[in-house]
NUGU-414349 format. One record per residue (C-alpha): residue number from 1; residue in one letter; x, y, z. Coordinates in Angstrom, 2 decimals, padded with zeros to 5 digits, always signed. Example, Ala and Ser with C-alpha at 12.3 -4.5 7.8 and 13.67 -1.06 7.14 Angstrom:
<sites>
(site 1 A (+012.30 -004.50 +007.80))
(site 2 S (+013.67 -001.06 +007.14))
</sites>
This chain:
<sites>
(site 1 X (-003.61 -020.14 +060.22))
(site 2 X (-000.48 -018.49 +061.42))
(site 3 X (+000.72 -014.93 +060.90))
(site 4 X (+003.40 -016.17 +058.53))
(site 5 X (+000.83 -017.93 +056.33))
(site 6 X (-001.36 -014.82 +056.24))
(site 7 X (+001.62 -012.61 +055.32))
(site 8 X (+002.63 -015.06 +052.60))
(site 9 X (-000.91 -015.10 +051.14))
(site 10 X (-001.11 -011.30 +051.16))
(site 11 X (+002.33 -011.07 +049.55))
(site 12 X (+001.34 -013.55 +046.83))
(site 13 X (-001.93 -011.68 +046.18))
(site 14 X (-000.15 -008.31 +045.86))
(site 15 X (+002.54 -009.79 +043.64))
(site 16 X (-000.11 -011.32 +041.35))
(site 17 X (-001.94 -007.96 +041.18))
(site 18 X (+001.34 -006.24 +040.22))
(site 19 X (+002.01 -008.80 +037.49))
(site 20 X (-001.52 -008.40 +036.14))
(site 21 X (-001.26 -004.59 +036.12))
(site 22 X (+002.10 -004.79 +034.33))
(site 23 X (+000.62 -007.14 +031.72))
(site 24 X (-002.29 -004.75 +031.14))
(site 25 X (+000.10 -001.79 +030.75))
(site 26 X (+002.17 -003.78 +028.26))
(site 27 X (-000.95 -004.74 +026.30))
(site 28 X (-002.00 -001.08 +026.08))
(site 29 X (+001.51 -000.06 +025.01))
(site 30 X (+001.55 -002.74 +022.31))
(site 31 X (-001.89 -001.68 +021.09))
(site 32 X (-000.74 +001.96 +020.83))
(site 33 X (+002.10 +000.97 +018.51))
(site 34 X (-000.26 -000.52 +015.92))
(site 35 X (-001.23 +001.64 +012.93))
(site 36 X (-004.81 +002.82 +013.09))
(site 37 X (-004.86 +002.96 +016.90))
(site 38 X (-005.19 +006.19 +018.85))
(site 39 X (-002.92 +006.83 +021.87))
(site 40 X (-005.66 +005.72 +024.27))
(site 41 X (-005.74 +002.31 +022.63))
(site 42 X (-008.97 +003.04 +020.73))
(site 43 X (-009.13 +001.85 +017.14))
(site 44 X (-010.14 +004.84 +015.03))
(site 45 X (-010.15 +003.32 +011.52))
(site 46 X (-008.81 +000.41 +009.54))
(site 47 X (-005.70 +000.58 +007.39))
(site 48 X (-007.66 +000.64 +004.11))
(site 49 X (-009.70 +003.61 +005.28))
(site 50 X (-006.56 +005.39 +006.45))
(site 51 X (-004.98 +004.92 +003.02))
(site 52 X (-008.08 +006.27 +001.27))
(site 53 X (-008.22 +009.26 +003.60))
(site 54 X (-004.51 +010.00 +003.12))
(site 55 X (-004.91 +009.83 -000.65))
(site 56 X (-007.89 +012.19 -000.49))
(site 57 X (-005.92 +014.72 +001.54))
(site 58 X (-002.98 +014.48 -000.86))
(site 59 X (-005.30 +015.10 -003.81))
(site 60 X (-006.97 +018.08 -002.11))
(site 61 X (-003.72 +019.75 -001.08))
(site 62 X (-003.01 +022.97 -002.97))
(site 63 X (+000.20 +022.42 -004.93))
(site 64 X (+003.15 +024.77 -005.28))
(site 65 X (+003.02 +026.81 -008.48))
(site 66 X (+006.58 +025.97 -009.48))
(site 67 X (+006.34 +022.20 -009.07))
(site 68 X (+005.22 +019.66 -011.65))
(site 69 X (+001.65 +019.56 -010.31))
(site 70 X (+001.29 +023.35 -010.06))
(site 71 X (-001.42 +023.42 -012.72))
(site 72 X (-003.39 +020.52 -011.25))
(site 73 X (-006.46 +022.71 -010.59))
(site 74 X (-005.95 +025.17 -013.45))
(site 75 X (-006.96 +023.98 -016.93))
(site 76 X (-004.46 +024.81 -019.68))
(site 77 X (-006.78 +023.63 -022.45))
(site 78 X (-004.58 +022.56 -025.39))
(site 79 X (-001.35 +024.21 -024.20))
(site 80 X (+001.46 +022.11 -022.76))
(site 81 X (+005.07 +022.67 -021.79))
(site 82 X (+006.34 +026.22 -022.19))
(site 83 X (+003.11 +027.32 -023.85))
(site 84 X (+001.32 +026.67 -020.54))
(site 85 X (+003.66 +029.03 -018.65))
(site 86 X (+001.21 +031.99 -018.65))
(site 87 X (-001.34 +029.75 -016.96))
(site 88 X (+000.96 +029.50 -013.93))
(site 89 X (+000.44 +033.22 -013.29))
(site 90 X (-003.31 +032.80 -013.81))
(site 91 X (-003.37 +029.89 -011.34))
(site 92 X (-001.45 +031.95 -008.78))
(site 93 X (-003.87 +034.88 -009.13))
(site 94 X (-006.90 +032.61 -008.80))
(site 95 X (-005.44 +030.84 -005.76))
(site 96 X (-005.22 +027.46 -007.48))
(site 97 X (-001.58 +027.06 -006.37))
(site 98 X (+000.75 +028.46 -003.70))
</sites>
């Protein structure tokens, strides 16, 4: 074996290691772009579970008093429309809306 052959083998080995490292970095970057994958490439939940969790948070969110769902947590009994207007103040006082 000559010095040139040894240098060529070392060069090929280092080049292959660089290509493999680049492929691993690309695989991690591609995995991070998928929904349901944390930045470290760890899968934290499936898409169906994420949808259920998002819906649960949306349902639990305290609504604004002046929007259409302002009385979501305040019962108005048999009153609707303008007759339910006093219940907006009651909901605000009880903390049922923002």
